[in-house]
Every structure is written in C-alpha cells, then in structure tokens.
VEXDREN-2710 file (C-alpha; in Angstrom, 1 decimal):
% VEXDREN-2710
k/r/px/py/pz
1/MET/20.0/-15.4/-113.9
2/ALA/19.1/-14.0/-110.8
3/THR/20.3/-10.0/-110.7
4/LEU/21.7/-8.3/-107.3
5/ALA/22.2/-4.3/-106.4
6/LEU/24.6/-3.0/-104.2
7/PHE/25.1/0.0/-102.8
8/CYS/28.0/1.6/-101.7
9/LYS/28.9/4.9/-99.9
10/VAL/32.3/6.4/-99.4
11/VAL/32.9/6.8/-95.4
12/ASP/36.2/5.2/-94.5
13/ASN/37.8/5.7/-97.5
14/TYR/39.3/2.1/-99.0
15/GLY/37.1/-0.3/-96.1
16/ASP/33.7/0.5/-97.6
17/ILE/34.9/0.2/-101.5
18/GLY/37.0/-2.8/-100.5
19/ILE/34.0/-4.6/-98.9
20/CYS/31.9/-4.0/-101.9
21/TRP/34.3/-4.6/-104.6
22/ARG/35.2/-8.1/-104.0
23/LEU/31.9/-9.4/-102.3
24/ALA/30.0/-8.3/-106.1
25/ARG/33.4/-9.6/-108.2
26/GLN/32.7/-12.7/-105.7
27/LEU/29.0/-12.8/-106.5
28/GLN/30.2/-12.8/-109.8
29/SER/32.7/-15.0/-110.1
30/GLU/31.6/-17.5/-108.1
31/HIS/27.9/-17.5/-107.8
32/GLY/27.0/-16.1/-111.5
33/ILE/25.0/-13.3/-110.4
34/ALA/24.4/-10.1/-112.5
35/VAL/25.8/-8.0/-110.1
36/THR/25.4/-4.4/-110.4
37/LEU/27.5/-2.1/-107.9
38/TRP/26.4/1.7/-106.8
39/VAL/29.1/3.6/-105.8
40/ASP/29.3/7.4/-104.8
41/ASP/33.3/8.3/-104.8
42/MET/34.7/6.7/-108.2
43/ARG/38.1/8.5/-107.3
44/THR/39.0/6.1/-104.6
45/PHE/37.3/3.5/-105.9
46/GLN/40.3/3.7/-108.7
47/ARG/42.8/3.4/-105.9
48/ILE/42.6/0.1/-105.1
49/CYS/40.8/-0.9/-108.8
50/PRO/42.4/0.8/-111.3
51/GLU/40.4/-0.1/-114.6
52/VAL/38.1/2.3/-113.1
53/ASP/36.9/4.9/-115.0
54/PRO/35.9/7.6/-112.4
55/GLY/34.8/10.0/-114.7
56/ALA/31.9/7.4/-116.2
57/ALA/28.6/7.5/-115.1
58/ARG/28.1/3.5/-116.2
59/GLN/31.5/1.2/-116.9
60/ARG/31.1/-2.7/-116.9
61/ILE/34.3/-3.7/-114.7
62/ALA/35.0/-7.8/-114.2
63/GLY/32.1/-8.6/-115.1
64/VAL/30.7/-6.3/-112.9
65/ALA/28.3/-3.6/-113.4
66/VAL/29.7/-0.3/-111.9
67/ARG/27.1/2.9/-111.9
68/HIS/28.5/6.0/-110.3
69/TRP/26.0/7.2/-107.6
70/ASP/25.6/10.8/-107.8
71/GLY/23.4/11.2/-105.0
72/GLN/20.4/12.0/-107.4
73/ASP/17.6/10.2/-106.5
74/GLY/16.6/9.7/-110.4
75/GLU/13.2/7.9/-111.9
76/PHE/13.1/3.7/-111.0
77/ALA/10.4/1.7/-112.6
78/PRO/10.1/-2.4/-111.8
79/ALA/12.4/-3.7/-114.2
80/ASP/15.0/-1.5/-112.8
81/ILE/14.7/-2.9/-110.0
82/ALA/17.6/-5.9/-108.9
83/ASP/16.1/-9.3/-107.1
84/ILE/18.7/-8.9/-104.4
85/VAL/18.8/-5.5/-103.0
86/ILE/21.9/-4.9/-100.7
87/GLU/22.8/-1.5/-98.6
88/PHE/26.0/-1.7/-97.4
89/PHE/26.5/-0.2/-93.3
90/GLY/22.7/1.8/-93.8
91/CYS/23.9/3.9/-96.5
92/ASP/20.1/5.6/-97.3
93/ILE/19.8/4.3/-100.9
94/PRO/17.6/6.4/-103.5
95/PRO/14.0/6.8/-102.1
96/GLY/12.9/6.6/-105.8
97/TYR/14.6/2.7/-105.8
98/ILE/12.8/2.2/-102.6
99/ALA/9.4/3.6/-104.3
100/ALA/10.0/1.0/-106.8
101/MET/10.7/-2.0/-105.2
102/ALA/7.5/-2.0/-103.5
103/GLN/5.9/-2.2/-107.2
104/CYS/7.3/-5.1/-107.6
105/GLU/6.1/-8.9/-107.6
106/PRO/7.6/-10.5/-105.6
107/ARG/8.8/-8.2/-103.7
108/PRO/13.2/-8.1/-103.8
109/VAL/15.4/-9.2/-101.0
110/TRP/16.3/-6.7/-99.3
111/LEU/19.4/-6.3/-96.5
112/ASN/20.9/-4.3/-95.2
113/LEU/25.2/-6.1/-94.8
114/GLU/26.5/-4.3/-91.7
115/GLY/30.1/-3.7/-90.3
116/LEU/32.1/-6.0/-87.9
117/THR/32.4/-6.5/-84.7
118/ALA/32.9/-9.2/-82.0
119/GLU/30.9/-8.4/-79.8
120/GLU/28.1/-11.0/-78.8
121/TRP/25.0/-8.7/-79.4
122/VAL/25.4/-8.7/-83.2
123/GLU/24.4/-13.0/-83.2
124/GLY/21.1/-11.5/-81.8
125/CYS/20.8/-8.6/-84.3
126/HIS/21.6/-11.1/-86.9
127/THR/19.3/-12.0/-90.1
128/LEU/16.3/-9.9/-87.2
129/PRO/13.4/-8.1/-90.3
130/SER/13.1/-4.4/-90.4
131/SER/9.5/-3.5/-91.4
132/HIS/9.4/-0.4/-94.3
133/PRO/7.2/2.4/-92.0
134/ARG/5.2/3.0/-95.1
135/LEU/5.6/0.2/-98.0
136/PRO/5.0/-2.9/-97.7
137/LEU/8.5/-4.0/-97.5
138/THR/11.2/-5.5/-95.2
139/LYS/14.2/-4.7/-94.3
140/HIS/16.7/-7.4/-93.1
141/PHE/20.3/-7.2/-91.4
142/PHE/23.3/-9.5/-92.3
143/PHE/25.8/-9.4/-89.9
144/PRO/29.7/-10.6/-90.9
145/GLY/31.1/-12.0/-87.8
146/PHE/33.4/-14.8/-86.2
147/THR/31.0/-17.0/-85.1
148/ALA/28.3/-19.5/-87.0
149/LYS/25.4/-17.9/-85.7
150/THR/26.7/-14.4/-87.8
151/GLY/27.0/-14.3/-91.4
152/GLY/31.1/-15.5/-91.7
153/LEU/33.7/-13.2/-93.2
154/LEU/34.3/-12.7/-96.8
155/ARG/37.1/-15.2/-98.7
156/GLU/37.0/-16.2/-102.4
157/SER/36.8/-20.1/-102.8
158/ALA/40.4/-20.0/-104.2
159/LEU/41.7/-18.2/-101.9
160/GLU/43.5/-20.4/-99.1
161/ALA/44.9/-22.3/-102.6
162/GLN/46.5/-19.0/-104.2
163/ARG/48.0/-17.9/-100.5
164/LEU/49.7/-21.8/-100.1
165/ALA/51.1/-21.8/-103.5
166/PHE/52.7/-18.5/-102.8
167/ALA/53.7/-19.4/-99.7
168/SER/55.3/-22.3/-100.7
169/ASP/57.6/-20.7/-103.2
170/PRO/60.1/-18.0/-101.6
171/ALA/61.2/-17.4/-105.3
172/ALA/58.0/-15.6/-106.2
173/GLN/57.9/-13.6/-103.0
174/ALA/60.8/-12.5/-104.0
175/ALA/59.5/-11.1/-107.1
176/PHE/56.7/-9.8/-106.3
177/LEU/59.1/-7.2/-103.5
178/ALA/61.7/-6.6/-105.9
179/ARG/58.8/-4.8/-108.3
180/PHE/59.2/-2.2/-105.2
181/GLY/62.7/-2.1/-105.2
182/VAL/63.1/-4.8/-102.1
183/ALA/66.2/-6.2/-102.9
184/GLN/67.6/-9.6/-102.1
185/ALA/69.5/-8.5/-99.2
186/ASP/66.3/-7.6/-97.5
187/MET/64.2/-10.2/-97.2
188/ALA/66.5/-11.9/-94.2
189/ALA/65.2/-8.4/-92.5
190/LEU/61.3/-8.5/-90.4
191/LYS/59.2/-7.5/-93.0
192/VAL/56.4/-5.3/-92.2
193/SER/53.3/-3.9/-93.5
194/LEU/52.1/-0.6/-92.8
195/PHE/48.6/0.9/-93.2
196/CYS/46.8/2.7/-90.7
197/TYR/44.6/5.8/-90.3
198/PRO/47.2/9.2/-89.4
199/HIS/46.5/9.8/-86.2
200/ALA/48.1/6.1/-85.3
201/PRO/51.6/7.0/-83.1
202/VAL/54.0/5.9/-85.9
203/ALA/56.6/8.1/-85.2
204/GLU/57.0/6.4/-81.9
205/LEU/57.4/3.1/-83.2
206/PHE/59.6/4.1/-86.4
207/SER/61.8/5.2/-83.4
208/ALA/61.4/2.3/-81.7
209/TRP/62.3/0.0/-84.7
210/ALA/65.2/2.1/-85.3
211/GLN/67.2/1.8/-82.9
212/GLY/66.6/-2.0/-82.3
213/GLY/68.6/-4.8/-81.9
214/GLU/66.7/-6.4/-85.2
215/PRO/66.8/-4.9/-89.2
216/VAL/63.0/-4.5/-89.8
217/LEU/61.7/-3.5/-93.0
218/CYS/58.9/-1.1/-93.5
219/LEU/56.6/-1.4/-96.3
220/VAL/54.0/1.9/-96.3
221/PRO/51.7/2.3/-99.3
222/GLU/52.0/5.9/-100.8
223/GLY/49.7/8.4/-99.0
224/VAL/49.5/6.2/-95.3
225/ALA/50.9/7.7/-91.9
226/ALA/52.1/10.7/-94.6
227/ASP/53.6/13.0/-92.0
228/ALA/55.7/10.3/-90.4
229/VAL/56.7/9.2/-93.3
230/GLN/58.0/12.5/-94.7
231/ALA/59.9/13.5/-92.1
232/PHE/61.5/9.9/-91.3
233/LEU/62.8/10.3/-94.5
234/GLY/63.6/13.7/-95.0
235/ALA/61.7/14.3/-98.3
236/GLU/58.2/13.4/-100.0
237/ALA/56.9/10.4/-99.0
238/ARG/56.3/9.0/-102.9
239/ALA/56.1/5.9/-103.5
240/GLY/59.8/4.6/-104.9
241/ALA/61.3/6.7/-101.9
242/ALA/63.5/4.7/-99.2
243/ARG/65.8/5.2/-96.3
244/SER/67.5/3.6/-93.5
245/SER/68.1/4.9/-90.1
246/GLY/69.9/2.5/-87.8
247/ALA/68.4/-0.9/-88.3
248/LEU/64.8/0.4/-89.8
249/THR/64.1/1.1/-93.2
250/VAL/61.4/1.9/-94.4
251/ARG/60.0/1.9/-97.9
252/VAL/57.0/3.8/-100.3
253/LEU/54.8/1.5/-101.8
254/PRO/52.8/2.6/-104.9
255/PHE/49.2/2.0/-103.3
256/VAL/48.3/-1.1/-105.0
257/PRO/45.3/-3.3/-106.3
258/GLN/43.8/-5.6/-103.8
259/GLN/45.5/-8.9/-106.2
260/ASP/48.6/-7.3/-105.0
261/TYR/47.7/-5.9/-101.6
262/ASP/46.4/-9.8/-100.4
263/GLN/50.4/-11.0/-101.2
264/LEU/51.3/-8.0/-99.7
265/LEU/49.9/-9.7/-97.0
266/TRP/51.4/-12.9/-97.4
267/ALA/54.4/-11.5/-97.8
268/CYS/55.2/-9.6/-94.3
269/ASP/55.9/-11.3/-91.3
270/LEU/54.1/-9.0/-89.8
271/ASN/51.5/-6.1/-91.1
272/PHE/49.8/-3.7/-89.5
273/VAL/46.2/-3.6/-90.8
274/ARG/43.1/-1.0/-90.7
275/GLY/39.4/-0.8/-91.1
276/GLU/37.2/-3.6/-92.0
277/ASP/38.3/-4.7/-95.3
278/SER/42.3/-4.8/-94.6
279/VAL/41.8/-6.9/-91.3
280/VAL/39.5/-9.6/-93.1
281/ARG/42.5/-10.2/-95.2
282/ALA/45.1/-9.9/-92.9
283/GLN/43.3/-13.0/-90.6
284/TRP/43.1/-15.2/-94.4
285/ALA/47.0/-14.1/-94.6
286/GLY/46.9/-16.4/-91.2
287/GLN/50.0/-14.2/-90.8
288/PRO/50.1/-12.0/-87.3
289/PHE/48.6/-8.3/-87.0
290/VAL/48.1/-5.5/-85.1
291/TRP/44.9/-4.2/-86.5
292/HIS/44.2/-0.3/-85.8
293/ILE/40.5/0.1/-85.6
294/TYR/38.2/2.7/-87.5
295/PRO/37.7/5.6/-84.8
296/GLN/34.2/6.7/-83.2
297/ASP/32.5/8.9/-81.0
298/GLU/33.2/8.1/-77.5
299/ASN/35.6/5.7/-78.1
300/LEU/33.0/2.9/-78.9
301/HIS/36.0/1.7/-80.9
302/HIS/37.4/0.9/-77.9
303/LYS/35.3/-1.8/-76.6
304/LYS/34.6/-2.9/-80.2
305/LEU/39.1/-3.6/-80.6
306/GLY/38.7/-5.4/-77.0
307/ALA/35.6/-7.4/-78.0
308/PHE/37.7/-9.2/-81.0
309/LEU/41.0/-9.3/-79.0
310/ALA/39.0/-11.4/-76.4
311/ARG/37.9/-13.9/-78.9
312/TYR/41.3/-13.8/-81.4
313/ALA/43.5/-13.6/-77.8
314/ALA/46.7/-14.4/-79.1
315/ASP/49.2/-13.2/-76.6
316/GLY/49.4/-10.7/-73.6
317/ALA/52.1/-8.9/-75.9
318/LEU/49.8/-8.5/-78.9
319/ASP/47.0/-6.9/-76.5
320/ALA/48.5/-4.2/-74.7
321/PHE/50.4/-3.7/-77.9
322/SER/47.4/-3.1/-80.1
323/LEU/45.0/-1.3/-76.8
324/ARG/48.2/1.2/-77.2
325/TRP/48.2/1.5/-80.9
326/ASN/44.5/2.4/-80.8
327/GLY/45.1/5.3/-78.0
328/ALA/43.0/2.4/-75.1
329/ALA/45.0/1.6/-71.7
330/PRO/45.6/-1.7/-70.8
331/PRO/43.5/-2.9/-67.9
332/GLY/44.8/-1.6/-64.9
333/ALA/47.5/0.8/-66.6
334/ASP/47.8/4.3/-66.3
335/GLY/45.9/5.5/-69.2
336/ASP/47.8/8.9/-68.3
337/VAL/51.3/7.7/-68.6
338/ALA/53.4/7.7/-72.3
339/PRO/53.4/4.1/-74.3
340/ASP/57.1/2.7/-73.5
341/TRP/57.0/1.9/-78.0
342/PRO/60.5/0.1/-77.1
343/ALA/59.5/-1.7/-74.3
344/LEU/56.2/-2.9/-76.4
345/TRP/57.7/-3.6/-79.0
346/SER/60.2/-5.8/-77.4
347/ALA/57.4/-7.8/-76.0
348/LEU/55.5/-8.6/-79.4
349/HIS/58.8/-9.2/-81.2
350/ALA/59.4/-12.0/-79.1
351/ALA/55.7/-13.3/-79.1
352/LEU/55.3/-13.7/-82.9
353/PRO/56.2/-16.9/-83.2
354/ALA/53.4/-17.3/-80.7
355/THR/51.2/-15.1/-82.4
356/ALA/51.8/-16.7/-85.6
357/ALA/51.0/-20.2/-84.4
358/ARG/47.6/-18.8/-83.3
359/ALA/46.8/-16.8/-86.5
360/ALA/46.8/-20.3/-88.3
361/VAL/44.2/-21.9/-85.4
362/TRP/42.3/-19.0/-86.1
363/ARG/42.5/-19.0/-89.7
364/GLU/40.9/-22.4/-90.0
365/GLN/38.2/-22.1/-87.2
366/ILE/36.8/-18.9/-89.1
367/ALA/36.4/-20.6/-92.1
368/ALA/34.6/-23.1/-91.2
369/HIS/31.6/-20.8/-90.8
370/GLY/31.5/-20.2/-94.5
371/ASP/32.0/-17.4/-96.2
372/LEU/30.2/-14.4/-96.3
373/ALA/28.8/-14.6/-99.8
374/THR/27.6/-17.9/-99.9
375/ASN/26.2/-17.6/-96.7
376/LEU/23.8/-14.7/-97.7
377/LEU/23.0/-15.9/-100.9
378/ARG/21.8/-19.2/-98.5
379/PHE/19.7/-16.4/-96.5
380/ALA/18.5/-15.1/-99.5
381/ALA/17.1/-17.8/-100.9
382/SER/15.5/-19.0/-97.7
383/LEU/13.4/-15.4/-97.9
384/LYS/12.2/-16.2/-100.8
END
C-alpha cells in the first residue's frame, strides 16, 4: 500500500485543516492510500471533527493516522518517510524529516500543495519543480484551480449523488434544519448561512435584512461574527440562541462537522462563506454564494477576489455586493462613500434566480476538470 504524509499548519483557522482533512480522508477511502496527517493545532481540528482527541500525540480517525505536530523536529529514519510527502501552503516540514527523505531510495515524491486562486499566473506555475539547495531532492508545486491547466478542486466521488438525494427530499431538509431549532414555519423564509471573518459588515447587513420586505432566516455558527450577532440578539451568542426583528430571524448553530456543513450549504438559498475550504464546498453545493476572502497585506486579496469573479461572472449585482462585502469598491465607485447595504442587498436578492442558474452551470464546468485528489495522485505517479 502506498503511503502519504500530509503536513498542515493551521493559519486560517478552519480553512487549512478543513482542506487537509478532506484530502486525507478521500485519499484513504477512495484511493487506498495509507495517510498520516500531521497537524499543529488539534483543538481547531476538533471543532470540525469531534472525534479528535486534542491531547493525543497519535490517533487514528476514519482510517487516517493523525499525528500532533508539536513544533519539535525529532529524529526520522528513511523507514519513517512516506512515498508521497505533501506540505500544505509552504508550511516548512521538519528539517529532520527532509534529511531522512534525502536518504531514501527511491526518493519520495515531494509536493507543495498551494492555496487556491483564480489568477492566470497559476497555470504557468502548476507542477513546476524546485530543487533543494543542498540535498538531492526536488519539490513540485501543485495548485488547485478552476481550469484544466491546474489541479482542480477537492470533490469526493459520491458528493454529487448525496447532494441530489438531499435536494430532492424536502423532509430530509426540514429534519436536518430541525436539529438546530428551525421550525416548519421558518422553511418558507429565505434561508441564509453566514460564515465570515470578524471584520465583515454583518451589522449593516442585518439592518438591511430586518428592514427588507421578505423574511430572512440567518443561520450562523457559534463564534462567527460574534460581536454583531450578540448585538442583534441582545444576549450571548451561544448555540441555540435566536431572535427576530422586523423581517430577520438570526439563529446561532453549533459548529458542525464537515459533513453536516455540506448539508447546511445544500439546505440554504444563499451561503456566505469564507477562506478556501468553505468556498469550494459552496461551489459544489450549486447555490448562490458570497465569498469573504482571507485578508492579505496591501489588499492583495481584492485582486484574487476580482480574478475569481471575472471567471465566475454570475451577475453584476453579485460582483458589486461581493466587492463591498470584502471592503473593496467596484470599478468606478468612490471607495470613500459608505456602501448602501439596503440597495446592494435589494439588487443581489433580485438577481438570486439568475445567480442560482449560473451556479449550476459553473458546478458542471469545474467538475469537468476532475478532482484534486485524483489529479494529485496521477501527477505523483508521473514522477516515479
């Protein structure tokens, strides 16, 4: 059985470990790879996978060997080294591990799994080699992406069938949401999931929703936009808390495991997502979504967001709303003028049917490029 080691340092809270955990599970369950996942932040891992014991140095979950990466280099022998070694987003795996890699015959395949971007330069950098300055090792860069010249996106083989079954079963949708206190009477409202970074203009959006003409049910995981949610509730934003004001009802959900998060995306009419892992799942969900992109210095994330919107091109209203949601003014707009959130929401709401139609077409387009796990293994095999 082929072996693979995947190293993950948690930087963007749930995005990094979310991606790595999905990839590790798929490699093990669908491709029969013996995967060892090294993680430095076990408590964050536990929030998306309740089976994790944050105090354990070694454990096995869903067939994957999980190791706590505690920052110590340690001693490694060639027998400890996997056939394929993946560092996620240039996380600098232990020097001792690299030294042992150089002693292996044959050498392991070494990949740097990069972050997701829609920018065109990625196609020229995908699978490029990089020689180690001292050791006889070559690392290759592997980029996820949205075109045939990239590695594609993470997607389990059964995901679409599961989504279709859920979408065609209103009783299953209602039963799922009922677990979080959503009553049958609430099902007629526009259902919105909210997952964003703390600096998102949530209070302004809540105000626009509350003053709007259509009922909105906002489902927000505990700990997300905590200040704005608490201000709206007038109480601590704990799981199970809820309050209605005007046309808006906000309900706080527990932080759910990954599989339940997929169902939440499927059950909602509009999804606000953040970072990389949840935006990929939102695309497979085929529902309208707004992406809160991970912030970078000098507003480089605005360029990345613009590149994605240019490819996605769902609707002018979605572009304008998404840019303002991320603190960027649309082209030609005065960035010093405060966004008119009621107008932005009204335009986006009116465009939701067209955005939903585009989302379905987009899902088919990106699926045609294959899934990241399969593409990654195919490339690794080509290096043997």
